[in-house]
C-alpha positions in Angstrom: -9.9 -16.6 17.9 -8.2 -17.4 21.3 -4.7 -18.7 21.0 -1.4 -18.8 23.0 1.8 -18.6 21.0 4.7 -20.1 23.1 8.4 -20.4 22.7 8.7 -17.6 20.1 12.3 -17.4 19.1 11.9 -13.6 18.6 8.9 -11.3 18.8 9.6 -8.4 16.4 8.1 -4.9 16.2 7.0 -4.3 19.7 5.5 -0.8 20.6 3.9 0.7 23.7 1.9 3.2 21.6 1.5 4.2 17.9 1.2 7.9 18.2 4.2 9.1 16.2 5.5 7.9 12.8 9.1 6.8 12.5 11.5 9.0 10.6 15.3 9.4 10.4 17.2 7.2 12.9 13.9 6.1 14.5 12.9 4.4 11.2 15.7 1.9 11.9 14.7 1.2 15.5 12.8 -2.1 16.0 12.0 -3.5 19.5 12.3 -7.2 19.9 11.9 -9.9 22.6 13.6 -13.2 22.6 12.1 -16.5 23.9 8.6 -14.9 24.2 4.9 -15.7 24.4 2.0 -13.9 22.9 -1.6 -14.3 24.1 -4.6 -13.7 21.7 -8.1 -13.2 22.9 -11.0 -12.5 20.5 -8.5 -11.8 17.7 -6.8 -9.1 19.7 -3.3 -9.1 21.3 -4.1 -9.5 25.0 -0.6 -9.8 26.4 3.0 -10.8 25.6 6.3 -11.2 27.4 9.2 -13.5 28.3 8.4 -17.2 28.5 9.1 -17.3 32.2 6.0 -15.0 32.6 3.8 -17.1 30.3 0.3 -17.4 31.8 -1.2 -20.8 32.6 -4.4 -20.6 30.5 -6.8 -23.2 29.1 -6.8 -22.5 25.4 -5.3 -23.7 22.1 -1.5 -23.3 22.0 1.0 -23.2 19.2 4.7 -23.9 19.7 6.8 -21.3 17.8 10.2 -22.8 18.6 12.8 -21.5 16.1 10.4 -19.1 14.5 9.9 -15.3 14.4 6.6 -13.6 15.1 5.9 -10.2 13.6 3.0 -8.0 12.6 1.6 -8.6 9.1 2.5 -6.1 6.4 0.3 -3.1 5.6 -0.1 -2.4 1.9 -1.1 1.2 1.6 -1.2 1.5 -2.2 -2.9 -1.1 -4.5 -5.2 -1.4 -7.5 -6.3 -4.9 -6.6 -9.8 -4.6 -8.3 -9.2 -4.9 -12.0 -10.5 -6.9 -15.0 -7.8 -9.0 -16.6 -4.0 -9.4 -17.0 -2.1 -7.1 -19.4 0.6 -9.5 -20.1 0.6 -8.6 -23.8 1.9 -5.2 -22.8 4.9 -6.7 -21.1 5.8 -8.2 -24.5 5.4 -4.8 -26.1 7.9 -3.4 -23.5 10.3 -6.2 -24.2 10.2 -5.2 -27.9 11.2 -1.7 -27.0 8.0 0.2 -26.3 7.9 2.5 -23.2 5.1 2.7 -20.7 4.0 6.0 -22.2 4.2 4.7 -25.7 2.0 1.7 -24.8 -0.5 4.1 -23.3 -0.5 6.3 -26.4 -1.2 3.2 -28.5 -4.4 2.4 -26.5 -2.9 0.2 -23.9 -2.2 0.9 -20.3 -5.0 2.3 -18.0 -7.4 2.7 -20.9 -7.0 -1.0 -21.8 -7.9 -1.9 -18.2 -10.9 0.4 -18.3 -12.3 -1.2 -21.5 -11.9 -4.7 -20.0 -13.5 -3.6 -16.7 -16.5 -2.0 -18.5 -17.3 -5.4 -20.0 -17.3 -7.3 -16.7 -20.2 -7.6 -14.2 -19.8 -6.5 -10.6 -20.0 -10.2 -9.5 -17.2 -11.1 -11.9 -15.0 -8.3 -10.6 -15.7 -9.3 -7.0 -14.9 -12.9 -7.6 -11.5 -12.1 -9.3 -10.6 -9.5 -6.6 -11.5 -11.8 -3.8 -9.1 -14.4 -5.0 -6.4 -11.8 -5.3 -7.1 -10.6 -1.7 -6.9 -14.1 -0.3 -3.5 -14.5 -2.0 -2.2 -11.2 -0.7 -3.2 -12.2 2.8 -1.4 -15.6 2.5 1.7 -13.6 1.4 1.6 -11.6 4.7 -0.6 -8.6 4.0 -2.7 -7.7 7.1 -4.2 -4.4 6.0 -4.8 -3.0 2.5 -5.8 0.1 0.6 -7.6 -0.4 -2.8 -8.1 2.2 -5.5 -10.7 2.7 -8.2 -9.4 4.2 -11.4 -10.2 1.7 -14.1 -13.7 2.9 -14.6 -13.2 6.5 -15.8 -17.0 7.1 -15.9 -19.5 7.4 -13.1 -21.0 3.9 -13.5 -17.8 2.0 -13.7 -16.0 3.9 -11.0 -18.9 3.3 -8.7 -19.0 -0.3 -9.7 -15.3 -0.7 -8.6 -15.9 1.1 -5.4 -19.0 -1.1 -4.6 -16.8 -4.1 -5.1 -14.3 -2.7 -2.7 -17.1 -2.0 -0.2 -18.2 -5.7 -0.3 -14.6 -6.9 0.0 -14.2 -4.5 3.0 -17.4 -5.9 4.7 -16.2 -9.5 4.3 -12.5 -9.1 4.7 -10.7 -10.4 7.8 -8.2 -7.5 7.5 -8.6 -3.7 7.7 -9.3 -2.1 4.3 -9.5 1.4 2.9 -11.0 2.6 -0.4 -9.6 5.4 -2.6 -11.4 7.2 -5.4 -9.0 7.5 -8.4 -11.2 9.0 -11.1 -8.3 11.2 -12.3 -6.2 8.2 -13.4 -6.2 8.8 -17.2 -8.3 10.7 -19.7 -10.9 8.5 -21.4 -10.9 8.5 -25.3 -13.9 10.7 -25.5 -12.2 13.4 -23.3 -8.8 13.2 -25.0 -9.1 16.8 -26.2 -11.2 18.2 -23.4 -9.5 17.5 -20.1 -11.3 20.4 -18.3 -14.6 18.7 -19.0 -13.4 15.4 -17.6 -12.0 17.1 -14.5 -15.4 18.7 -14.0 -17.0 15.2 -14.3 -14.6 13.8 -11.7 -14.9 16.6 -9.2 -18.5 17.8 -9.6 -20.4 14.6 -10.7 -18.5 11.5 -9.7 -17.1 12.7 -6.4 -20.4 14.0 -4.8 -22.2 10.7 -5.6 -19.3 8.6 -4.4 -18.9 10.6 -1.2 -22.6 10.7 -0.7 -22.8 6.9 -0.7 -19.7 6.6 1.6 -17.9 4.6 -1.0 -14.4 6.1 -0.5 -12.1 6.9 2.3 -9.5 8.9 0.2 -9.1 10.6 -3.1 -6.2 10.3 -5.5 -4.9 11.6 -8.9 -2.1 10.4 -11.3 -0.2 13.7 -11.5 2.3 13.1 -14.3 3.4 14.4 -17.6 0.9 13.4 -20.3 -1.8 12.7 -17.6 -2.8 15.4 -15.1 -1.0 18.6 -14.1 -0.6 20.8 -11.1 -3.9 22.6 -11.7 -5.7 19.2 -11.8 -3.8 18.1 -8.6 -5.0 21.3 -6.8 -8.6 20.8 -8.0 -8.7 17.1 -6.9 -7.2 17.9 -3.4 -9.6 20.8 -2.8 -12.6 18.8 -4.1 -11.7 16.0 -1.8 -11.4 18.3 1.2 -15.0 19.6 0.5 -16.3 16.1 0.8 -14.2 15.0 3.7 -11.7 12.9 1.7 -8.0 13.2 2.4 -5.7 12.8 -0.6 -3.1 10.1 -1.3 -1.5 11.0 -4.6 0.6 9.5 -7.4 3.5 11.9 -8.2 7.0 11.9 -9.6 6.9 8.5 -11.3 8.5 9.7 -14.5 9.1 13.4 -13.9 9.3 16.2 -11.3 7.5 19.5 -11.9 6.3 20.7 -8.5 3.7 18.1 -7.6 5.4 17.1 -4.4 5.7 20.7 -3.2 2.1 21.4 -3.9 0.8 18.2 -2.4 2.8 18.8 0.8 1.6 22.4 1.1 -2.0 21.2 0.7 -1.5 18.6 3.5 -2.0 15.3 1.6 -1.6 12.1 3.6 1.0 10.5 1.3 2.8 11.0 -1.9 3.4 7.8 -3.8 6.0 6.6 -6.3 8.8 9.3 -6.1 11.1 7.5 -8.5 12.3 10.9 -9.8 13.2 13.4 -7.1 14.8 16.9 -7.0 16.3 18.8 -4.1 13.1 20.9 -4.0 11.1 17.8 -3.5 13.2 16.7 -0.5 12.9 20.1 1.0 9.1 20.1 0.7 8.8 16.7 2.3 11.2 17.6 5.1 9.0 20.6 6.0 5.7 18.6 5.9 3.8 15.8 7.7 3.3 14.0 4.4 4.4 10.4 4.2 6.7 9.3 1.3 5.6 5.9 -0.2 8.0 3.9 -2.4 6.7 1.2 -4.8 9.7 -1.0 -5.6 7.7 -3.8 -7.4 6.7 -1.2 -10.0 10.3 -0.1 -10.5 11.5 -3.7 -10.9 8.7 -4.6 -13.4 9.0 -1.5 -15.6 12.8 -1.3 -15.2 12.7 2.4 -14.1 14.6 4.0 -11.2 13.7 3.1 -7.6 12.4 5.5 -5.0 15.5 6.9 -3.3 14.7 5.4 0.1 18.1 5.9 1.6 18.1 9.6 0.8 14.6 10.0 2.1 15.4 8.4 5.5 18.7 10.3 5.8 16.8 13.5 5.2 14.4 12.7 8.1 11.4 12.0 5.9 9.1 9.1 7.0 9.1 6.3 4.4 6.5 3.6 3.8 6.7 0.8 1.2 3.7 -0.6 -0.7 3.1 -3.0 -3.6 1.3 -0.9 -6.2 -0.4 -4.2 -7.2 -2.0 -3.6 -10.6 -2.2 -5.4 -14.0 0.0 -3.0 -15.9 3.1 -1.9 -14.0 3.2 -4.1 -10.8 1.3 -7.4 -11.2 2.3 -8.7 -7.8 1.0 -8.3 -4.2 4.2 -9.9 -2.8 5.4 -7.6 -0.1 8.1 -10.2 0.9 9.7 -9.4 -2.5 9.2 -5.7 -1.8 11.0 -6.2 1.5 14.0 -7.7 -0.4 14.0 -4.9 -3.0 13.8 -2.2 -0.3 17.1 -3.5 1.1 18.8 -4.3 -2.2 17.7 -1.4 -4.3 16.5 1.3 -2.0 19.5 0.6 0.3 17.4 0.3 3.5 18.5 -1.8 6.4 16.2 -4.7 7.2 14.9 -2.8 10.2 14.1 0.3 8.2 12.4 -1.7 5.5 10.4 -3.6 8.1 9.1 -0.4 9.6 8.3 1.0 6.1 6.2 -2.1 5.4 4.4 -2.3 8.8 4.5 0.6 11.3 4.8 3.5 8.9 2.6 1.9 6.3 -0.2 1.8 8.8 0.1 5.6 9.2 -0.2 5.9 5.4 -3.7 4.4 5.6 -4.5 5.6 9.1 -4.8 2.2 10.7 -1.8 2.7 13.1 -4.0 2.0 16.1 -5.3 -1.3 14.7 -2.3 -2.9 13.1 1.4 -2.4 12.2 3.1 -3.5 15.4 3.0 -5.9 18.3 1.0 -3.9 20.8 -1.6 -4.8 23.4 -5.0 -4.0 22.0 -4.1 -4.2 18.4 -5.5 -6.8 16.0 -3.6 -10.1 16.1 -2.8 -10.1 12.4 0.6 -11.9 12.6 3.2 -13.5 10.5 4.8 -16.7 11.8 8.0 -17.4 9.9 9.6 -20.6 8.9 12.6 -21.4 11.1 14.8 -18.3 10.9 17.8 -16.6 12.5 16.5 -13.1 12.6 14.6 -10.4 10.7 17.3 -10.1 8.0 16.4 -13.6 6.8 13.2 -12.3 5.2 14.9 -9.9 2.7 17.9 -12.2 2.3 15.8 -15.1 1.0 14.1 -12.7 -1.4 13.2 -15.4 -3.9 11.5 -17.7 -1.4 8.9 -16.6 1.1 10.0 -17.0 4.7 6.4 -17.0 5.9 5.4 -20.3 7.6 1.8 -19.2 8.3 -0.3 -16.1 9.0 -2.9 -15.4 11.8 -5.8 -13.1 11.0 
């Protein structure tokens, strides 16, 4: 695509380089340019600047008068490939059942695994492709997708093959994460050690050997997987060249953040329950904290303490956690609003958490996440707006006019 955007009311999220993640006060810094142009050549940002420097070129143009232009969001934590809705479980929660109680009754992750087992690869792809298209329309310009609803070799690989096809056809950057340690299948309920052996010594070598995953993950939580399992997954991933991005502290804190940081994981995701030891561990590490506010809203659980994380100089990203059980939404515009209203972030801090820092959380910071010459022209053009704060302010109505990918 070759396109000239003219008369941009405000160009938001400008960077000269993307070498260092934003943390502390820097997380609230957003460079902008009023009355700007932006030139796209071959889907890459070729140049931008004030309108009085706009080049006279022969190509399609788009008048952006009254509109903001910003980089598309980066969604670094999703479970976009799944079988079917779990709306019935929402009804169970409304009748007083907790997330853990639903799981113990055969719902939750195991419910998704059973439904996925019954679907063909083509059916999974068709459903996931529609979800991906919808996410892009809502402003997502790069995405990570996890497995984790297979829980056996064949179905985990089926999920990851679907992600590989999506990646090959997608107009946006995509990363795949192997999440075999998501829950214990029924047949391993009383033999977790045997299942962990399956994940690390049978599933992982085949998945890594076929190049199906970029990262490895585990749901380290009370009633699921413990610190020994976390250590085993991270070490096994390292052996096969897969960095870890891990689920921790959704319902409890028992040392997972500290261990994950000491072992050099890329990101720790959820963090709804935090202790002082967890903050200290993150403050002394290069690990990224990822909040998932759509999950907190849907399950009615505490929100990631975003304000405290930023004030403690810890880099924060925000993602959707799109999945059928605890966050059935890929709407990062809503996540933007929640980040401000519930995590107590400023619009600028939330914007960086959803774009620039989120790109670091899936290692695509040199491709997307900011307005920078040489990056992909994955852009949001807003409806007429006053400024960045309009996006979280109008949280119930998308301010996106159109997207460019």
